[in-house]
C-alpha positions in Angstrom: 14.2 7.3 5.8 13.8 4.3 8.1 12.5 4.8 11.6 14.2 2.4 14.4 12.6 2.4 17.8 14.6 0.4 20.4 11.9 0.4 23.3 10.0 -2.5 22.0 6.7 -3.1 23.8 7.4 -0.1 25.9 7.0 2.1 22.9 4.2 4.5 22.7 1.5 2.5 20.5 0.0 6.0 19.4 3.4 7.4 18.4 4.4 4.1 16.4 1.0 4.1 14.6 1.4 7.8 13.6 5.0 7.0 12.4 3.9 3.9 10.4 1.1 6.2 8.7 3.7 8.7 7.9 6.7 6.6 6.6 5.1 3.3 5.9 7.3 1.1 8.1 9.0 1.3 11.6 11.9 -1.3 12.5 11.9 -2.5 16.2 15.3 -4.3 16.7 15.4 -7.1 19.4 11.6 -7.0 20.0 11.6 -10.6 20.6 14.5 -12.0 22.4 15.6 -14.9 24.8 13.2 -17.8 25.6 10.2 -16.2 23.9 12.2 -15.8 20.7 13.7 -19.5 21.0 10.1 -20.9 21.5 8.9 -19.1 18.4 11.8 -20.7 16.4 11.0 -24.0 17.9 7.4 -23.8 16.9 8.3 -22.7 13.3 10.5 -25.6 13.0 7.6 -27.8 14.0 5.6 -26.2 11.3 8.4 -26.9 8.8 8.7 -30.5 9.7 7.0 -34.0 8.7 5.0 -33.8 11.9 3.7 -30.3 11.2 0.1 -29.9 12.9 -1.8 -29.3 9.6 -5.5 -29.3 10.0 -7.7 -27.1 12.2 -6.3 -23.6 12.1 -3.3 -24.4 9.9 -3.2 -24.7 6.2 -0.3 -25.3 3.9 0.8 -22.8 1.3 2.1 -24.4 -1.9 5.4 -22.9 -2.7 7.8 -23.1 -5.7 10.7 -23.8 -3.1 10.8 -23.3 0.7 7.8 -23.7 2.9 4.8 -21.7 3.7 1.7 -21.9 6.2 -1.4 -20.0 7.0 -2.4 -19.9 10.6 -6.0 -18.7 11.4 -5.8 -17.5 15.1 -6.8 -18.3 17.8 -7.7 -21.7 16.1 -4.2 -23.3 16.0 -3.3 -26.2 18.3 -1.6 -25.7 21.6 1.8 -27.0 20.0 1.7 -23.5 18.4 0.8 -21.8 21.7 3.7 -19.2 21.6 2.8 -18.1 18.2 -0.8 -17.7 19.3 0.4 -15.6 22.3 2.9 -13.6 20.6 0.3 -12.5 17.9 -2.3 -11.8 20.6 -0.1 -9.2 22.2 -1.8 -6.3 24.0 0.6 -3.8 22.7 0.1 -5.0 19.1 -3.7 -4.6 19.8 -2.9 -1.0 21.0 -1.0 -0.3 18.0 -3.7 -1.7 15.5 -6.4 0.5 17.4 -4.3 3.6 17.0 -3.6 2.9 13.5 -7.2 2.1 12.3 -9.8 4.9 12.5 -12.5 2.6 14.0 -10.2 -0.3 15.2 -9.4 -3.6 13.3 -12.3 -6.3 13.3 -9.7 -8.6 14.8 -6.1 -8.7 15.8 -3.8 -10.8 13.6 -6.5 -13.4 12.7 -4.1 -14.6 9.8 -0.4 -15.2 10.6 1.8 -16.4 7.8 4.8 -18.6 8.5 7.3 -18.5 5.5 10.7 -20.1 4.8 12.1 -18.7 1.7 15.3 -20.0 -0.2 17.1 -18.9 -3.2 14.5 -20.8 -5.7 11.5 -19.3 -4.0 9.4 -17.1 -6.3 6.0 -15.3 -5.6 3.9 -12.4 -6.6 5.0 -10.5 -3.5 8.5 -10.2 -4.8 7.4 -7.4 -7.2 7.2 -3.8 -5.8 3.6 -3.1 -5.0 1.1 -1.9 -2.5 -1.6 -4.4 -1.3 -5.0 -4.4 -3.0 -6.6 -4.6 0.4 -5.0 -1.9 2.6 -3.5 -3.8 5.8 -1.3 -3.3 8.8 1.2 -6.1 9.4 3.5 -7.3 12.0 6.5 -9.1 10.4 9.0 -10.8 12.7 12.4 -12.0 11.5 13.3 -15.4 13.0 16.7 -15.6 11.3 19.3 -12.7 10.9 18.1 -11.0 7.6 20.1 -9.1 5.2 19.5 -8.1 1.6 21.6 -11.4 0.8 18.9 -13.6 2.4 15.9 -11.8 1.4 15.1 -8.9 3.6 11.8 -7.0 3.3 12.3 -4.0 1.0 10.2 -0.6 0.5 10.3 2.9 -0.6 9.9 4.7 2.6 7.4 7.7 2.6 5.5 6.3 -0.5 2.1 5.9 0.9 1.0 9.2 -0.7 1.7 7.8 -4.1 -0.5 4.8 -3.2 -3.3 7.1 -2.2 -2.9 9.1 -5.6 -3.0 5.6 -7.5 -6.2 4.5 -5.8 -7.8 7.9 -6.8 -6.4 7.8 -10.4 -6.0 4.3 -11.6 -8.7 1.9 -12.9 -10.4 -0.2 -10.3 -7.7 -2.0 -8.1 -8.6 -5.6 -7.6 -6.9 -9.0 -7.1 -7.9 -9.7 -10.8 -6.3 -6.4 -11.8 -3.1 -6.6 -9.8 -1.0 -4.6 -12.3 -2.6 -1.4 -11.2 -0.9 -1.7 -7.8 2.3 -2.5 -9.4 2.9 0.3 -12.0 5.0 2.8 -10.3 7.7 5.5 -11.0 10.2 4.3 -8.4 14.0 3.5 -9.4 15.8 0.8 -7.9 18.1 3.0 -5.8 15.0 4.4 -4.0 14.1 0.9 -2.6 15.6 0.2 0.8 16.3 -3.2 2.3 15.1 -3.2 5.8 17.6 -5.6 7.4 17.5 -7.0 11.0 18.9 -9.6 13.4 16.5 -12.5 14.5 14.0 -11.0 16.9 13.5 -7.8 14.9 9.9 -6.8 14.2 8.8 -4.7 11.4 5.4 -2.9 11.7 4.3 -1.6 8.2 1.3 -0.3 6.3 0.7 -1.9 3.1 0.1 1.3 1.4 3.9 1.8 1.4 5.4 0.5 -1.9 7.2 -2.6 -0.8 8.4 -6.1 -1.8 9.5 -9.5 -0.2 13.3 -9.8 -0.9 14.5 -12.6 -3.2 17.1 -14.9 -1.3 20.5 -14.9 -3.0 21.9 -17.4 -0.5 20.9 -19.1 2.8 17.1 -18.7 3.8 14.8 -16.3 5.4 12.4 -17.4 8.3 9.5 -15.1 9.1 6.2 -14.8 10.9 3.7 -12.3 9.6 0.4 -11.1 11.3 -2.2 -9.4 8.9 -4.7 -6.8 10.1 -7.2 -5.6 7.4 -9.3 -2.6 6.9 -12.9 -3.5 7.0 -14.0 -5.3 3.7 -14.7 -2.7 0.9 -15.6 -5.6 -1.6 -12.1 -6.2 -3.1 -12.1 -9.0 -5.5 
């Protein structure tokens, strides 16, 4: 079951956080629109250009194909001011505060800009839950369907992650397989499609994967909010 909320920033942060904990992901169609969305798309294009402001606050991510950059907020240059402002949004802060029992240590400190194409391959394309539990804000900058790599998940599967954490061998970045062994069939995995400007708010305890692009491309921004460090290695 997918939950859609049409009210965007007018939505109750407390209610949304509760729904994310229960179902794993909530989709907010049209969250970013008009000039804001246009400026975000322009700054993404700047990142994906020969004049990209790599250096302070911006780090290139090696990719098999396509493009990736890691932005450390708030340290990015003014040329990326709209991305910085978007991911410092007070509504996102309220959602994060409602989601985390003691509140996150910081808001969207890491933001990933990704352009994925048919030959893009990476570990997040396998169905998994994250080694380090997180809350993420994923914005589609292009109309996104299963054909061009929509985020996909098994809604309501957070309880199986909790079961795995209790019963599996130690889950770590060195032992990723423990967070990838699952009983879910392909017909249980739901693509979460959306037009440009759609925001997905999801817990990484839901079993999820990045879609593989069959044709075209997918452009996204993704803000990360982690639970306090529990020594994951």
